[in-house]
Backbone as CSV, one residue per row, in Angstrom:
resi,resn,N_x,N_y,N_z,CA_x,CA_y,CA_z,C_x,C_y,C_z
1,UNK,-28.350,-26.008,-48.844,-27.961,-24.632,-49.003,-27.517,-24.407,-50.444
2,UNK,-27.673,-23.207,-50.838,-27.357,-22.896,-52.232,-25.891,-22.526,-52.408
3,UNK,-25.436,-22.651,-53.633,-24.072,-22.278,-53.975,-23.870,-20.791,-53.735
4,UNK,-24.931,-20.012,-53.998,-24.856,-18.567,-53.795,-24.567,-18.252,-52.320
5,UNK,-25.214,-19.005,-51.391,-25.013,-18.795,-49.960,-23.551,-19.046,-49.590
6,UNK,-22.993,-20.164,-50.023,-21.599,-20.489,-49.722,-20.649,-19.454,-50.318
7,UNK,-20.958,-18.963,-51.494,-20.133,-17.954,-52.137,-20.107,-16.676,-51.298
8,UNK,-21.274,-16.251,-50.808,-21.377,-15.019,-50.013,-20.623,-15.189,-48.690
9,UNK,-20.830,-16.330,-48.022,-20.138,-16.567,-46.745,-18.634,-16.597,-46.973
10,UNK,-18.190,-17.290,-48.014,-16.767,-17.353,-48.327,-16.189,-15.980,-48.625
11,UNK,-16.928,-15.175,-49.373,-16.486,-13.825,-49.701,-16.350,-12.984,-48.438
12,UNK,-17.348,-13.060,-47.548,-17.306,-12.278,-46.312,-16.150,-12.709,-45.421
13,UNK,-15.915,-14.010,-45.327,-14.797,-14.497,-44.512,-13.461,-14.048,-45.082
14,UNK,-13.313,-14.098,-46.390,-12.046,-13.680,-46.980,-11.852,-12.175,-46.825
15,UNK,-12.926,-11.410,-46.886,-12.841,-9.965,-46.691,-12.462,-9.653,-45.246
16,UNK,-13.041,-10.388,-44.296,-12.763,-10.155,-42.877,-11.300,-10.430,-42.566
17,UNK,-10.722,-11.439,-43.175,-9.324,-11.756,-42.885,-8.376,-10.731,-43.475
18,UNK,-8.798,-9.964,-44.450,-7.929,-8.930,-45.008,-7.630,-7.844,-43.999
19,UNK,-8.575,-7.585,-43.092,-8.375,-6.523,-42.111,-7.691,-7.024,-40.840
20,UNK,-7.473,-8.341,-40.733,-6.820,-8.886,-39.551,-5.308,-8.916,-39.767
21,UNK,-4.531,-8.601,-38.717,-3.077,-8.677,-38.847,-2.643,-10.101,-39.176
22,UNK,-1.657,-10.234,-40.037,-1.211,-11.555,-40.439,0.105,-11.950,-39.789
23,UNK,0.849,-11.019,-39.232,2.109,-11.315,-38.582,1.955,-11.138,-37.081
24,UNK,2.630,-11.975,-36.320,2.521,-11.921,-34.865,2.858,-10.544,-34.310
25,UNK,3.858,-9.869,-34.898,4.245,-8.558,-34.378,3.182,-7.495,-34.632
26,UNK,2.231,-7.767,-35.528,1.167,-6.820,-35.822,-0.068,-7.044,-34.952
27,UNK,-0.097,-8.153,-34.252,-1.255,-8.493,-33.424,-1.098,-7.937,-32.020
28,UNK,-2.220,-7.717,-31.373,-2.197,-7.294,-29.974,-1.624,-8.441,-29.148
29,UNK,-0.785,-8.107,-28.173,-0.159,-9.111,-27.317,-0.327,-8.706,-25.866
30,UNK,-0.255,-9.679,-24.966,-0.298,-9.355,-23.553,1.000,-8.643,-23.180
31,UNK,0.964,-7.823,-22.153,2.121,-7.036,-21.748,2.952,-7.730,-20.676
32,UNK,2.412,-8.743,-20.061,3.124,-9.444,-18.994,2.128,-10.083,-18.052
33,UNK,2.631,-10.681,-16.999,1.753,-11.308,-16.021,1.099,-10.241,-15.164
34,UNK,-0.181,-10.364,-14.969,-0.909,-9.464,-14.088,-1.203,-10.119,-12.757
35,UNK,-0.936,-11.388,-12.667,-1.152,-12.117,-11.426,-0.835,-13.580,-11.628
36,UNK,-0.656,-14.270,-10.542,-0.441,-15.712,-10.554,-1.354,-16.269,-9.481
37,UNK,-2.274,-17.124,-9.852,-3.308,-17.591,-8.939,-3.248,-19.108,-8.834
38,UNK,-3.317,-19.619,-7.619,-3.323,-21.062,-7.421,-4.021,-21.389,-6.105
39,UNK,-4.384,-22.636,-5.959,-5.089,-23.090,-4.762,-4.088,-23.551,-3.706
40,UNK,-4.487,-23.438,-2.445,-3.644,-23.881,-1.343,-4.522,-24.453,-0.241
41,UNK,-3.959,-25.361,0.522,-4.683,-25.924,1.673,-4.910,-24.851,2.733
42,UNK,-3.913,-24.008,2.941,-3.984,-22.931,3.933,-3.511,-21.635,3.257
43,UNK,-4.402,-20.980,2.507,-4.010,-19.805,1.717,-3.369,-18.683,2.529
44,UNK,-3.899,-18.388,3.709,-3.373,-17.273,4.511,-1.943,-17.537,4.958
45,UNK,-1.692,-18.747,5.453,-0.350,-19.100,5.915,0.632,-19.137,4.755
46,UNK,0.210,-19.677,3.626,1.096,-19.760,2.471,1.412,-18.373,1.920
47,UNK,0.415,-17.495,1.849,0.655,-16.122,1.383,1.642,-15.408,2.306
48,UNK,1.510,-15.619,3.601,2.430,-15.019,4.572,3.851,-15.571,4.377
49,UNK,3.984,-16.874,4.097,5.296,-17.486,3.857,5.966,-16.821,2.659
50,UNK,5.244,-16.645,1.547,5.809,-16.001,0.358,6.226,-14.563,0.662
51,UNK,5.440,-13.875,1.471,5.774,-12.492,1.812,7.016,-12.431,2.703
52,UNK,7.070,-13.272,3.733,8.180,-13.244,4.679,9.499,-13.708,4.066
53,UNK,9.461,-14.747,3.249,10.697,-15.358,2.778,11.136,-14.930,1.380
54,UNK,10.194,-14.516,0.543,10.544,-14.137,-0.821,10.208,-12.686,-1.148
55,UNK,9.500,-12.002,-0.250,9.181,-10.594,-0.475,8.002,-10.344,-1.394
56,UNK,7.209,-11.376,-1.666,6.033,-11.231,-2.522,4.862,-10.829,-1.625
57,UNK,4.444,-9.569,-1.751,3.350,-9.084,-0.907,2.058,-9.842,-1.175
58,UNK,1.312,-10.032,-0.108,0.002,-10.681,-0.235,-0.955,-9.803,-1.032
59,UNK,-1.997,-10.423,-1.537,-3.026,-9.697,-2.287,-3.625,-8.621,-1.386
60,UNK,-3.684,-7.387,-1.847,-4.270,-6.316,-1.030,-5.718,-6.636,-0.653
61,UNK,-6.097,-6.165,0.512,-7.470,-6.388,0.982,-8.405,-5.250,0.577
62,UNK,-7.805,-4.178,0.020,-8.609,-3.052,-0.447,-7.884,-2.410,-1.626
63,UNK,-8.589,-1.553,-2.329,-7.985,-0.852,-3.462,-7.045,0.267,-3.011
64,UNK,-7.056,0.611,-1.733,-6.152,1.622,-1.222,-4.762,1.040,-0.959
65,UNK,-4.662,-0.260,-0.739,-3.372,-0.911,-0.496,-2.646,-1.149,-1.812
66,UNK,-1.328,-1.017,-1.778,-0.508,-1.246,-2.958,-0.225,-2.744,-3.114
67,UNK,-0.394,-3.276,-4.305,-0.020,-4.679,-4.534,1.495,-4.807,-4.718
68,UNK,1.974,-6.034,-4.726,3.388,-6.310,-4.989,3.738,-5.800,-6.368
69,UNK,4.856,-5.111,-6.478,5.353,-4.615,-7.758,6.604,-5.402,-8.108
70,UNK,6.589,-6.048,-9.235,7.783,-6.770,-9.658,8.612,-5.898,-10.589
71,UNK,9.889,-6.211,-10.664,10.767,-5.497,-11.577,10.586,-6.058,-12.975
72,UNK,10.754,-5.214,-13.950,10.712,-5.677,-15.325,11.935,-6.533,-15.622
73,UNK,11.781,-7.441,-16.518,12.904,-8.288,-16.895,12.425,-9.479,-17.693
74,UNK,13.326,-10.370,-17.911,13.036,-11.549,-18.698,11.986,-12.413,-18.026
75,UNK,11.042,-12.891,-18.805,10.051,-13.852,-18.329,10.000,-14.985,-19.334
76,UNK,10.203,-16.189,-18.848,10.139,-17.371,-19.691,8.763,-17.999,-19.501
77,UNK,8.096,-18.276,-20.583,6.788,-18.931,-20.541,6.993,-20.324,-21.120
78,UNK,7.310,-21.279,-20.266,7.661,-22.622,-20.707,6.509,-23.590,-20.518
79,UNK,6.142,-24.258,-21.567,5.087,-25.271,-21.509,5.763,-26.632,-21.646
80,UNK,5.558,-27.491,-20.671,6.199,-28.795,-20.631,5.198,-29.896,-20.973
81,UNK,5.707,-31.014,-21.394,4.865,-32.168,-21.686,4.222,-32.714,-20.426
82,UNK,3.102,-33.372,-20.586,2.333,-33.893,-19.455,3.129,-34.887,-18.611
83,UNK,4.093,-35.560,-19.183,4.872,-36.563,-18.455,6.188,-36.022,-17.897
84,UNK,6.409,-34.726,-17.978,7.653,-34.136,-17.500,7.805,-34.339,-15.995
85,UNK,9.018,-34.599,-15.569,9.320,-34.707,-14.143,10.078,-33.471,-13.648
86,UNK,10.188,-32.460,-14.478,10.961,-31.258,-14.165,10.439,-30.524,-12.931
87,UNK,9.147,-30.623,-12.656,8.555,-29.898,-11.531,8.608,-30.691,-10.231
88,UNK,9.065,-31.928,-10.291,9.091,-32.761,-9.086,8.004,-33.817,-9.172
89,UNK,7.020,-33.706,-8.323,5.927,-34.692,-8.270,5.218,-34.772,-9.613
90,UNK,4.828,-35.967,-9.994,4.195,-36.173,-11.298,2.868,-35.428,-11.423
91,UNK,2.168,-35.234,-10.320,0.870,-34.541,-10.384,1.003,-33.016,-10.351
92,UNK,2.225,-32.533,-10.138,2.451,-31.087,-10.090,2.231,-30.477,-11.469
93,UNK,1.385,-29.472,-11.559,1.024,-28.856,-12.829,1.767,-27.567,-13.134
94,UNK,2.452,-26.999,-12.154,3.106,-25.724,-12.370,4.356,-25.599,-11.505
95,UNK,5.211,-24.678,-11.853,6.367,-24.291,-11.055,6.580,-22.808,-11.343
96,UNK,6.826,-22.047,-10.312,7.084,-20.627,-10.522,8.587,-20.369,-10.425
97,UNK,9.053,-19.444,-11.238,10.466,-19.062,-11.265,10.531,-17.585,-10.901
98,UNK,11.317,-17.276,-9.884,11.518,-15.879,-9.483,12.931,-15.449,-9.848
99,UNK,13.060,-14.261,-10.455,14.364,-13.677,-10.707,14.874,-13.070,-9.406
100,UNK,16.161,-13.225,-9.140,16.786,-12.615,-7.960,18.048,-11.884,-8.404
101,UNK,18.441,-10.875,-7.630,19.663,-10.133,-7.949,20.896,-10.901,-7.503
102,UNK,20.842,-11.518,-6.322,21.999,-12.192,-5.743,21.545,-13.552,-5.221
103,UNK,21.774,-14.573,-6.017,21.324,-15.923,-5.655,21.953,-16.390,-4.349
104,UNK,23.243,-16.146,-4.167,23.915,-16.602,-2.949,23.310,-15.956,-1.702
105,UNK,23.019,-14.671,-1.765,22.420,-13.977,-0.625,21.016,-14.504,-0.339
106,UNK,20.233,-14.750,-1.389,18.879,-15.270,-1.203,18.922,-16.675,-0.603
107,UNK,19.824,-17.504,-1.107,19.946,-18.867,-0.579,20.354,-18.827,0.886
108,UNK,21.316,-17.992,1.237,21.751,-17.874,2.632,20.597,-17.425,3.528
109,UNK,19.829,-16.473,3.053,18.678,-15.964,3.810,17.654,-17.069,4.040
110,UNK,17.359,-17.835,3.001,16.381,-18.918,3.127,16.896,-20.020,4.047
111,UNK,18.158,-20.376,3.901,18.729,-21.421,4.755,18.776,-20.974,6.216
112,UNK,19.001,-19.677,6.471,18.979,-19.154,7.838,17.593,-19.306,8.457
113,UNK,16.574,-19.323,7.600,15.194,-19.527,8.061,14.830,-21.018,8.052
114,UNK,15.860,-21.875,7.909,15.709,-23.332,7.906,14.838,-23.845,6.766
115,UNK,14.983,-23.191,5.601,14.291,-23.623,4.385,15.321,-24.328,3.517
116,UNK,15.010,-25.542,3.112,15.918,-26.340,2.298,15.950,-25.789,0.876
117,UNK,17.136,-25.453,0.396,17.334,-24.916,-0.946,18.447,-25.708,-1.611
118,UNK,18.201,-26.135,-2.836,19.215,-26.861,-3.602,19.726,-25.947,-4.712
119,UNK,21.006,-25.624,-4.655,21.621,-24.779,-5.672,22.139,-25.683,-6.779
120,UNK,21.770,-25.360,-7.997,22.273,-26.099,-9.158,23.771,-25.788,-9.270
121,UNK,24.627,-26.810,-9.259,26.064,-26.549,-9.318,26.539,-26.040,-10.679
122,UNK,25.725,-26.193,-11.685,26.095,-25.743,-13.031,25.782,-24.269,-13.214
123,UNK,26.612,-23.624,-14.015,26.319,-22.263,-14.448,25.957,-22.351,-15.915
124,UNK,24.907,-21.637,-16.292,24.396,-21.673,-17.657,24.638,-20.323,-18.318
125,UNK,24.599,-20.262,-19.632,24.823,-18.976,-20.312,23.851,-17.881,-19.859
126,UNK,22.674,-18.266,-19.383,21.684,-17.268,-18.961,21.644,-17.072,-17.447
127,UNK,22.467,-17.799,-16.677,22.495,-17.549,-15.249,22.641,-18.773,-14.381
128,UNK,22.342,-18.574,-13.111,22.420,-19.628,-12.095,21.037,-19.862,-11.510
129,UNK,20.835,-21.083,-10.994,19.511,-21.472,-10.514,19.589,-22.171,-9.157
130,UNK,18.506,-22.100,-8.435,18.331,-22.861,-7.201,16.869,-23.292,-7.139
131,UNK,16.616,-24.333,-6.357,15.242,-24.841,-6.213,14.896,-25.018,-4.749
132,UNK,13.641,-24.801,-4.475,13.083,-25.047,-3.157,11.609,-25.345,-3.319
133,UNK,10.964,-25.633,-2.206,9.517,-25.847,-2.218,8.897,-24.959,-1.159
134,UNK,7.668,-24.515,-1.433,6.959,-23.780,-0.399,6.435,-24.795,0.622
135,UNK,5.839,-24.351,1.725,5.378,-25.287,2.760,4.352,-26.321,2.287
136,UNK,3.695,-26.083,1.153,2.725,-27.053,0.642,3.323,-27.923,-0.458
137,UNK,4.640,-27.827,-0.656,5.313,-28.696,-1.618,5.317,-28.198,-3.047
138,UNK,4.901,-26.964,-3.278,4.921,-26.402,-4.630,6.344,-26.020,-4.999
139,UNK,6.794,-26.386,-6.191,8.173,-26.094,-6.583,8.391,-24.628,-6.932
140,UNK,9.539,-24.120,-6.500,9.949,-22.744,-6.775,11.371,-22.816,-7.320
141,UNK,11.611,-22.069,-8.364,12.956,-21.965,-8.917,13.398,-20.517,-8.773
142,UNK,14.609,-20.318,-8.309,15.198,-18.983,-8.224,16.219,-18.870,-9.337
143,UNK,16.277,-17.706,-9.960,17.139,-17.510,-11.126,17.867,-16.188,-11.014
144,UNK,19.190,-16.274,-10.944,20.015,-15.068,-11.046,20.427,-14.979,-12.497
145,UNK,19.757,-14.103,-13.210,19.954,-13.980,-14.657,21.274,-13.292,-14.962
146,UNK,22.007,-13.848,-15.896,23.201,-13.190,-16.414,22.787,-12.267,-17.535
147,UNK,23.462,-11.146,-17.621,23.205,-10.237,-18.730,23.787,-10.873,-19.985
148,UNK,22.950,-11.056,-20.973,23.394,-11.655,-22.221,24.027,-10.569,-23.070
149,UNK,25.265,-10.808,-23.440,25.988,-9.831,-24.257,25.743,-10.127,-25.733
150,UNK,25.459,-9.100,-26.471,25.178,-9.261,-27.912,26.399,-9.097,-28.745
C-alpha cells in the first residue's frame, strides 16, 4: 500500500473522531435495566415464585398486559472477578439485588412462607442487607437502602 493511502485513512479517522464525544457525560448512555433474563429448569414455576414472594410480575403474555414496573432508585452494576465466592456456588454467574422499603417486613413475610433468609447483622452506610435463594438456588440479595445525606 502506498504512503498516500495510509495518509488518507489516517486523516479520515482523525476527522471522524473529532465529531465523537470525548467525555463519558457527552456520550449516549443506557437509561436503566429493561429486563433481566436467565435460564431455569422450570421457568413457569420459578416465575410464579418471584411473583408470589417478591412481587415481580411474570413476563406478560400479550402487549395488552402490563409488565412489572419497578421504582426508580439506586442501581449498582457490580462486576466481580471470576473466582469470587460472593454469589455462593463457584459456578454461579450472577446474583440479583432487589431494593425493599422495609427489610424486616420483607424478611418476616418470606420466613412466614418458610423461605430461609439470612439477615446481615451489620449495618452499612448505604443500608441493610439480607440474602436468600430462589427454589433453583439462584442467589438473591435484598437491600433496604439508607438515604445518603450530603
